Structure formats: C-alpha cells, structure tokens
C-alpha positions in Angstrom: 3.2 10.8 -1.3 3.1 7.4 0.4 0.9 6.6 3.3 2.2 5.2 6.5 1.1 1.7 5.7 3.5 1.7 2.7 6.4 3.3 4.5 8.2 0.1 5.7 8.2 -1.4 2.2 9.4 1.8 0.6 12.1 2.3 3.3 13.5 -1.1 2.3 13.6 -0.2 -1.3 14.2 3.6 -1.0 12.0 4.0 -4.2 10.7 7.5 -3.7 12.8 10.4 -5.2 12.2 14.1 -5.1 13.1 16.1 -8.2 13.8 19.8 -7.6 14.5 22.6 -10.2 15.4 26.2 -9.7 12.3 28.2 -8.7 11.3 31.6 -7.3 9.3 31.1 -4.1 6.7 33.8 -3.4 3.5 34.0 -1.4 2.2 32.8 2.0 2.2 29.5 3.8 0.2 28.4 6.9 2.4 26.2 9.1 0.8 23.0 10.4 0.8 22.0 14.1 3.9 21.2 16.1 5.1 17.6 16.2 6.6 18.1 19.6 3.4 19.6 21.0 1.1 17.1 19.4 3.0 14.1 20.8 3.1 15.6 24.3 -0.6 16.4 24.0 -1.3 12.7 23.2 0.8 11.6 26.2 -0.7 13.9 28.8 -4.3 13.3 27.6 -3.7 9.5 27.7 -2.3 9.7 31.2 -5.2 11.8 32.4 -8.5 10.7 34.0 -11.2 11.9 31.7 -11.7 13.2 28.1 -9.3 15.7 26.6 -9.8 17.8 23.4 -6.8 18.5 21.2 -7.5 21.0 18.4 -5.3 21.4 15.3 -3.0 18.5 16.0 -0.3 17.5 13.4 -1.2 14.5 11.4 2.0 12.8 10.4 3.8 9.5 10.7 5.4 10.4 14.0 2.2 11.7 15.7 0.3 8.6 14.4 3.0 6.5 16.0 2.2 8.2 19.4 -1.5 7.7 18.8 -1.0 4.0 18.1 1.3 3.5 21.1 -1.0 5.1 23.6 -4.0 3.3 22.2 -2.1 0.1 22.8 -1.7 1.1 26.5 -5.5 1.7 26.8 -6.2 5.3 25.7 -9.4 5.8 23.6 -8.5 8.2 20.8 -11.0 9.5 18.3 -9.5 11.4 15.4 -11.5 14.0 13.6 -10.4 16.3 10.8 -9.1 19.0 13.0 -9.8 17.7 16.5 -8.8 14.6 18.5 -10.7 13.5 21.6 -8.7 11.3 24.0 -10.1 9.3 26.9 -7.2 8.7 29.2 -6.4 5.7 31.3 -5.8 7.7 34.5 -2.2 6.8 34.9 -2.9 3.1 34.8 -1.9 1.7 31.4 -3.0 -1.8 30.4 -0.7 -4.6 29.2 -0.5 -4.2 25.4 -1.8 -7.0 23.3 1.3 -6.9 21.1 4.7 -5.3 20.6 4.5 -1.5 20.4 6.2 -0.3 17.2 7.0 3.4 17.2 8.3 3.3 13.7 10.6 6.3 13.2 9.5 8.4 16.2 12.3 8.9 18.8 10.1 11.2 20.8 7.4 8.6 21.1 9.9 5.9 21.9 11.3 7.7 24.9 8.1 9.1 26.3 6.2 5.8 26.0 9.1 4.0 27.6 8.4 6.0 30.8 4.7 5.4 30.6 5.2 1.7 30.3 7.0 1.7 33.7 3.6 2.5 35.3 2.3 -1.0 34.6 1.3 -2.9 37.8 2.2 -6.2 36.1 3.2 -7.7 32.8 5.7 -6.6 30.2 5.8 -4.2 27.2 8.2 -4.7 24.2 9.1 -1.4 22.4 10.7 -1.3 19.0 10.9 0.8 15.9 12.4 1.0 12.5 16.1 0.6 11.7 17.0 4.1 12.7 15.2 3.8 16.1 17.0 0.6 16.8 20.3 2.5 16.5 19.4 5.4 18.8 20.7 5.7 22.3 18.4 4.7 25.2 20.8 3.5 27.9 20.8 6.7 30.1 17.0 6.8 30.2 16.7 3.1 30.9 19.3 3.3 33.7 17.4 6.2 35.3 14.0 4.4 35.1 15.6 1.3 36.6 17.0 3.3 39.5 13.4 4.6 40.1 11.9 1.1 40.3 11.4 -0.1 36.7 12.9 -3.1 35.1 14.1 -2.4 31.6 16.3 -4.7 29.5 17.3 -4.7 25.8 16.9 -7.8 23.7 20.3 -7.4 22.1 22.2 -6.4 25.2 23.2 -3.0 23.7 20.6 -0.8 25.5 19.0 0.1 22.2 15.6 -1.1 21.0 14.0 -3.6 21.1 13.5 -2.9 24.8 11.5 -5.0 27.3 9.9 -2.7 29.9 8.3 -3.6 33.2 7.2 -1.7 36.3 6.5 -0.5 38.7 8.0 2.9 38.9 8.4 3.9 42.6 10.2 7.2 42.5 13.5 8.1 44.3 16.7 9.7 43.1 18.5 9.5 39.8 21.2 11.4 37.8 21.0 11.6 34.0 23.1 13.2 31.4 20.5 14.3 28.9 22.3 14.2 25.5 18.8 14.5 24.2 16.1 16.5 26.0 13.7 13.6 25.4 15.3 11.7 28.3 14.2 14.4 30.8 10.8 14.8 29.1 10.2 11.0 29.6 11.0 11.2 33.3 8.9 14.3 33.9 5.9 12.6 32.3 6.0 9.4 34.4 7.5 10.3 37.8 4.5 12.4 38.9 2.5 9.1 38.9 5.1 7.2 41.0 4.3 6.4 44.6 7.2 8.4 46.1 8.7 11.8 45.3 11.5 11.9 42.7 14.7 13.9 42.5 16.4 14.2 39.1 19.9 15.6 38.8 20.8 16.7 35.2 24.5 17.7 34.9 24.1 17.8 31.1 21.0 19.0 29.3 20.9 19.7 25.6 17.9 21.3 23.8 16.5 23.1 26.9 13.5 24.6 25.1 12.0 21.2 24.6 12.0 20.6 28.3 10.3 23.9 28.8 7.6 22.7 26.3 7.2 19.6 28.5 6.9 21.8 31.7 4.3 23.9 30.0 2.2 20.8 29.2 2.6 19.5 32.8 1.3 22.8 34.2 -1.7 22.7 31.8 -2.6 19.3 33.2 -2.2 20.2 36.8 1.2 18.5 37.5 3.6 20.2 40.0 7.3 20.2 39.2 10.0 22.2 40.9 13.4 22.8 39.3 16.6 24.8 39.7 17.5 26.2 36.3 16.8 22.7 34.8 19.8 21.3 36.6 17.8 19.6 39.4 14.1 18.6 39.4 11.9 17.8 42.3 8.7 15.9 41.3 6.1 15.1 44.0 4.7 11.6 43.6 1.1 10.5 43.8 -0.2 13.2 41.5 -2.9 12.9 38.8 -3.1 14.3 35.3 -6.2 16.4 34.5 -7.8 16.4 31.1 -6.9 19.3 28.8 -8.7 21.4 26.1 -5.8 22.8 24.0 -5.1 24.0 20.5 -1.7 22.8 19.2 0.7 25.7 18.2 2.2 25.8 14.8 5.6 24.1 14.3 8.7 26.3 14.2 10.8 23.3 13.2 8.7 22.9 10.0 8.6 26.6 9.6 12.4 26.7 9.5 12.4 25.4 5.9 10.2 28.3 4.7 11.8 31.0 6.9 15.2 30.0 5.4 13.9 29.6 1.9 12.7 33.2 2.1 16.3 34.5 2.4 17.6 32.8 -0.8 17.6 34.1 -4.4 14.8 36.7 -4.9 12.3 34.8 -2.8 9.6 36.6 -0.7 7.7 34.4 1.8 5.1 35.2 4.4 5.0 32.4 7.1 1.7 32.4 8.9 0.5 30.8 12.2 3.6 31.0 14.4 3.5 32.2 18.0 6.8 33.9 18.9 5.8 33.6 22.6 5.7 29.8 22.4 8.6 27.9 24.1 9.7 26.1 20.9 13.5 26.5 20.5 13.5 26.7 16.7 11.9 30.2 16.9 15.5 31.2 17.3 16.0 30.6 13.6 14.3 34.0 13.1 17.2 35.6 15.1 19.8 33.5 13.3 18.6 34.8 9.9 18.5 38.4 11.2 22.0 38.1 12.4 23.1 37.0 8.9 21.4 40.0 7.3 18.0 38.7 6.1 15.1 41.1 5.9 12.5 39.9 8.4 9.3 41.6 9.4 7.0 40.3 12.1 3.4 41.5 11.7 0.0 40.4 12.8 -0.3 38.5 9.5 2.9 36.5 10.0 6.6 36.6 9.5 7.7 38.0 6.2 11.2 36.9 5.0 13.1 38.3 2.1 16.8 38.1 1.0 19.3 40.6 2.3 23.1 40.8 2.1 23.7 37.5 3.9 26.9 37.3 5.8 28.2 34.3 7.7 28.5 34.2 11.5 29.0 31.8 14.4 25.7 30.3 15.7 25.4 28.2 18.9 22.8 25.6 17.9 22.6 23.5 21.1 19.0 24.4 21.6 18.0 24.0 17.9 19.6 20.7 16.5 16.7 20.2 14.1 17.5 23.5 12.4 21.1 22.4 11.5 20.4 20.9 8.1 18.6 23.9 6.8 21.0 26.4 8.4 23.8 24.6 6.7 22.2 25.3 3.4 21.8 28.9 4.2 25.5 29.1 5.1 26.4 28.2 1.5 24.7 31.4 0.3 26.2 33.7 2.9 29.4 35.7 2.4 32.4 34.5 4.3 32.3 31.8 7.0 29.3 30.3 8.8 30.0 28.2 11.9 27.3 26.0 13.4 28.6 25.0 16.8 27.9 23.2 20.1 25.4 20.8 18.7 27.0 17.3 19.0 23.6 15.7 19.6 22.8 16.3 15.9 24.8 13.2 15.3 22.2 11.1 17.2 19.0 12.1 15.3 17.5 10.1 12.5 21.0 10.2 11.0 24.3 11.7 11.9 23.1 15.0 10.5 26.5 16.7 10.8 28.2 14.0 8.7 25.3 13.7 6.3 24.9 17.4 5.6 28.7 17.7 5.0 28.6 14.8 2.5 25.5 15.8 0.6 26.2 19.5 0.4 29.7 18.6 -0.7 28.1 16.8 -3.7 26.4 20.0 -4.6 29.8 21.9 -4.5 29.7 23.3 -1.0 32.8 24.0 0.9 31.9 22.4 4.2 34.2 21.2 7.0 32.9 18.7 9.6 33.7 19.3 13.3 32.9 17.1 16.2 30.1 19.4 17.3 29.0 21.1 14.1 29.9 22.4 10.7 32.0 25.2 9.1 30.6 26.4 5.9 32.1 28.8 3.3 30.2 30.7 0.7 29.8 28.3 -2.2 28.3 28.3 -5.7 26.1 25.3 -5.4 25.1 23.2 -8.3 22.4 20.6 -9.0 23.3 17.0 -8.1 22.0 13.6 -7.1 22.0 13.5 -3.3 21.0 11.1 -0.6 18.1 11.9 1.8 19.2 9.1 4.2 15.6 8.5 5.2 15.8 11.7 7.3 12.9 14.1 6.8 14.9 17.2 7.8 17.8 16.3 5.5 15.4 15.7 2.6 13.6 19.0 3.1 16.8 21.0 3.5 18.2 19.6 0.3 14.9 20.3 -1.5 15.1 23.9 -0.6 18.7 24.0 -1.8 17.6 22.4 -5.1 15.1 25.2 -5.8 17.9 27.7 -5.4 20.3 26.3 -8.0 20.2 25.7 -11.8 19.6 22.3 -13.1 17.7 19.3 -11.6 18.5 18.0 -8.1 17.4 14.5 -7.3 16.9 13.5 -3.7 16.5 9.9 -2.6 14.2 8.6 0.2 11.8 11.5 -0.3 9.0 9.6 1.5 10.7 10.5 4.8 8.9 13.9 4.8 5.8 12.0 5.9 7.4 11.8 9.4 6.7 15.4 10.3 5.5 17.3 7.2 3.3 15.4 4.8 2.2 18.6 3.1 5.7 19.9 2.4 5.7 19.4 -1.4 2.2 21.0 -2.0 3.2 23.9 0.3 6.4 24.4 -1.8 4.6 24.1 -5.1 2.0 26.6 -4.0 4.8 29.1 -3.5 6.0 28.4 -7.0 8.5 25.7 -6.3 9.2 23.2 -9.1 9.2 20.0 -7.1 7.7 16.6 -7.7 7.9 13.0 -6.5 9.2 10.3 -8.8 8.7 6.6 -7.9 11.5 4.4 -9.2 10.2 1.1 -10.9 
C-alpha cells in the first residue's frame, strides 16, 4: 500500500487498483483501534494540561491528520508502536506556523475548527483534499461565530479553505447537525470558553457518535448537561484533565468482516470488540441477525456464519458508515432490503447512496436510489470493473463483494483504504481472500 506522503500524488492519478477474486473467508481477525475514538483521544489530550497516555491507537491517514493538526497548535505528541504520549497545551493553542491540512479527515477538520477558535490572537487557515473542500461546514461556522469566533471561507461558499480566528466567548446557538461532528466540535471547545454555552439541536443525525464524545469529556473531567441530546448546557471556564486510556476496537472497520461472514460459506471470528462501547456501528450485529445470519457472541469474539438471509427495512440514521457494506449484503438476501433514513450518507467522502447504487449496478445488482437511502433486491452479482471514488468504505465494501462472486473484480482508487484501515488487505488475505493491489503504470 502507499504511505501517506504518496497519497496526494496517487489521488491525482488514481493509480492504485485492487483486484479481487472469489474466495472462501475463514478464520479470526483482530480489529484495530477505532478511528473515532483515536481522533477524540488526540483532541482531548491536546486540550488538557499535562501528559496523557493513549494505548492501542489507530495508525491511519485520518488519525495522522489529527496528530499533525494538534501538533501545529502546540501539542507535543510522541508516537510509539502501541502507545502515544501527548503533552497538551492546556486549552491555549498557539498560532500555527503554516496552513493546517487535514487531508481527507472530516472528523479532524470539524473538531480542529472548534479548537482554533480558542486562539487569543492570530489566524488559522484550515484546508484539506478535494473531498474535504466539498463537504459542508456552514452550520458549524455559523454557530462558532455566534459564540464569539470569526470564521470566513476563502471562496465565499462556507467550505474549506476556512480562515479561523477567536476568541470563543460562549453564549447561545442553534445548530442543525446533519452530521454529528458539528455537535462534537462544539462540545470540545465550549467548555474552554469564558461564559456558559447553550446549544439547541433541533436535528441530530448519528447520535451514538455524540455519546462517544460525551464519554471522552467525562473521562477528562468536563461537565456537560443535556436533555436527550436536544439541548446542551456547557459551563464555561473548565479545564481538561490528562487521560490514560486504551482505544477500543473499531466497529466501523469490523463491519466489513462481520458482513463478509454472512456471505457464501464463510466463517469468521471477529475479535477485540466491546459490545458495551457507545459506537453506533455495533448495531450491524443486530442488522445481520434480523436478516437471518448465524451470530454467536462469546468471550473469544463474535462468530459470524451465513444463514438464510432475508431482506428487511433498516433505519440507518445512526450508522451511515455501514451503508456501503449493508448494501452489498442486501444483494445476497432474499426479497427486498431497504436502507432508510440516512440522507447524511450523501455528505461523506462521496455521495455514498448514489455511488453504491451505481457501482453495485455495474455488478448486476437491482438497486434503486432514494433520497434517504437504497432499495436493494436479491441479485446474482458478477465480477466487474468498478470505481472506488477515493472513498475507503466504498472500496472495502466492493472488495468484500468481489470475493463473493466468480471472476475478477477490479476496484479503482484502492489507496483510499489507508484513511482508516491500512491493514485491510492483509487481514482479508489471512482469512483466505484472493486480493491484491495493482499499480497502473
């Protein structure tokens, strides 16, 4: 796979292809640390006064973007093999020496935007890759401005590049959180404002991710009150304490192996997951059970085997990252599968609703695109040449599909898996998957 220094060049050329052939997947897989938890750990440790220890963090392009961003704001971050030590800047970031480039990390972009409003003076410029420069930031920028910050966009469209200045004072704001990352950003910065903050949230997608944020705030000694996540009260003048935490395994990454286990005659044991963790994508276990998969949760892990899969309707508002993989599963289930109430899936690295409809269609799927999701009929898929659209979750979902059909499936922009799951291909091959990377000349 490519390293992160090569990504921008490869993104321009789209030179990395993944080749997948039909394979039986069998064995166990240990899921790496959560991207969502790792980025939040970097944020809270950087905002704290003192040294934090983060065990088993995820090392990926997105988490490295968070590390680089908070280093630019003054955090000292030492990265060992399985442990990061972070010396925080006590809620007082420094003016960065250069533009902060978050690359492809939307989570980093939005959380760091809030942290930059804590600057006493000076400006920060935030940007990212082509996908980041298309993602919505207006609602968050508006709320931060109402709370005392001064944020503008260089192109006048409220998308990156953004120019951010402080200083956040606190106060009252209302925000429609089409992505939970808007609320997470506000909850990480407003405790450090001078005044208390009231946040009204008439719309909140992806609630479990906000619960993850609240759990991290509790660990670091921050007080937040809320009414069913519709209204938040955040006392100002607080301070983040250092943390000593092990990062939980990533249910979003596990989704690809949990779902792969229900296809063909596969038999996969997924290790390292904590069903008590707040991550929303643990609901995938229930989704697959509802569809008829054989799932056994033991002390060793979650064992997944095929069953008599039958389609059903699944509300995916809390789990948009699971949509690409669940769309693949729907093709192998009898009858009709409806993935609904997830319009925010259109605002991820790609419009995942449109993209999965198009790419599964190339493989022979009967898929209908809806404003808020997909309708999928049981379909005899075939190998095909498909586009990954530089979206890590699209690439991995199509790769799993490629191992379940005869012939060779070729997926473009395979380097995108580096964003969250650099070890995806070796994990798949260790289970017996016939996958490889091919670099176009």
